[in-house]
N, C-alpha and C positions, 0 to 999 in steps of 0.2 A: 574436495574443493568447493568453496562457496562461490556461486556465480550471481553477481549483482547485474541483472538485465536492465539496463538504462533505456527507458521508453520515452524520454523527453526529446521532442523535436529540437533541432539546432537552434530554433529561435526561442526556446523556453529557458527558464531560469536554471542554469546548471548547478547552482549551489543547492538546490533541492536534492538533486541526486548525488551530488558530491557529499553532502552531509549524511545521507542515508548510507551510501557506500562506506564512508569512514566508520560510521556506527556498526555497520554489519561486519566489516572485515576486521578492523581493530586488531591487526597483528596475525589474523588467521590467514591460512592459505586460501587465496581466492583471486578473483579478477572481475573486472567490469567490462561488460560487452554492450555495445550500443545497438539495439535492434534496428532503429531506423536508419542507421548509417552501415552497419555491417551484416545485415541480414540475420537469418536464424542462427543462434549459436549451436555448436556442437555440445552434446550432453554426455558423451561417453565417459568422461572423467569427472563429472560433476556430481557432488553429493547433496547439494541443497541449492535452492534458487530463491532470490528476492526480486520481485517485480516492482519497479519503482512507480512513482507518481509521474504525471505528464500533464501538459497543457492541451493535449489532444482529447477528443471525445470518441468514445467507442463507435459512435454513429457517423464518424467523418471519414469512412473508408474511401469514398469517392475522391476525396481531396488528399488522403493520406493512405496510399495503397499498401504501406507497410503494416497497417492494421491487420490485414489478412494473415500475414505471417505471425503477428502477435497472437491472434486467436489460435492458429495452429499450434504455436508454442504452448499456450495455456492448456489446451486439450492434451498435448503430449505429456506435459508435466503430470497431469492427473492420471493418464493411462500408465505411465511408468511408476506412478506412486512415489514420485520424487519430492522430498520435503520442500514445500514452497510457501513463501509468504508474499501476498500481494498487498501493496500499500497504496491507498487512494485510487489513482487510475488502475493499478494493479488489482485492486479489489473489484473495480467495475469490469476490468477485462476478463478476469476469470469467470465471473458470473454470467457475463455476456456470452463468452465463448461456450459455456455449458447450457446455453438456451434461455438464460434469465433476461431480465429487461432493465435497461439503464435509461433514465430520462434526464434532460436538463431541468433545472428547477432554480429556486431562489439561491443566490450567492450566500454562502455561510463562512464567516470569518470570526475567530474568537476561540475562547476556551469553553467547551461545552460540558455539561454534566450528563454523563451517559450511565447506562445500566450494563455493566459487563457480566457476562454469564460465567458459570462455574467451568472454566476451561484453563488448562495449564498455560496457555498463551497469556493470561492476564494475571499471573501470580505477582503480587507486589505492584500491580499497576492501579493507580488511583482512578476514580471516576471522573477526574477533570482532565479533559483531553483536548489538545490543540487541533483545530479543524480549519482547513481552507479548501473549499470545494464548491462547485455549482451543479455537479451531476450526481445522481442518486441511483442506487440499486433499489428498483421498486418491486422486483420479483427475483429471488435468488435462482441460480442455475440449478440444473438437474443434480440432485443428491447434495446440494449445499444447504447446511442448516444454519440459521441465524443464531449467533452466539453473543451479540451485543446489539443494543438499541439506544435511541434517545427519544425525547418527546417529540422531536421533529423528524425522526429518521428511523424507520422500523427495522431496516436491515443494515445496521452500521458496521457489523462484522459477520463473517460467515466461515463455516468450516465444512469440509467434505466429509460425508459420512464414513468412508472408508480410507481414502487416500490422506496422507499427512499434509493437507493443503489448507492454509488459512488465509483469510483476507480481511483487511481492516480499512475503513474509510479514513481514519485519522492518520496523522503524520508523527510517528515515534521519533523522527529526527528533529522536530521542531523544538528549539529551546530558546530561552531569552536571548541568546547570543544571535539569533537569526531574525529577532523580532523587527528591528528597524528596516532591514532589507524586505521582509515580507510586507511591512506596512507600506513601504514606498511602492512596491510592485502590485500589491493586491488590495491594500487597505486593511485596517485592523481597528476594532473598537477602542475608544479612549478610556472606557471604564476600568477602574482599578482591578476588578474581578478578572478581566481579560488580559491584564498585564502582570498579574502575580503567578509566576511559575514555581512558587516554593513547594507546592504539593503536587506538581505535575511530574508524573513518573512514567510517562508514555514510552520512553526510551527503553524501559525494561521489557517491552514487548519483543524487541529484537533479540535480547539476550535469552528470553524464554523460548523463542523459535530456535535459536542456535542450540540451546540445551536439548529441545525436543528432536532436533535433527541429529544430535549426537556428534556435534562438530568440534567440541572442545575435549 
């Protein structure tokens, strides 16, 4: 079973996590579990996990006490060697939980040209990636290796040295269909290059993860 762990607070844009859940599940056996609302999920029957994006910051535990549970979950997933994909906030959460450093920085909106490493997660994924974030992994967590970067972001994606755990800052669920809503909520550049999704294939990331987790 595939578990999509929804890390979005109740006041966040639900369509982010809905789109990622739709992409990840897509007819597969699975479920969505809200960690802010429902506490830590039970992992006994879980074969793989997707950790979603969030409007929270990993450094906000004083205001969002559920983040302590989120860190416990991230460490447990690594310890169990349970296939895991962290997306955006999920990327930051895993690295933070493993002793890395996440810092707030400039807000980034638009399609970025990135350097994807030689990793099965990126098979058939183009180097044009949709980005919406303001926090950055500035030092990866323990035993997390950098597998993608951009000119403005050294640790854009990471992978654990031993456990089947990957994290990406970008949003594989972002398509042109969501663009108007994203632009209204967060802003988006008007340049043609940032609105041309013809060669954006970031969604393939999720399919590659599913294949690596042997869920099909």
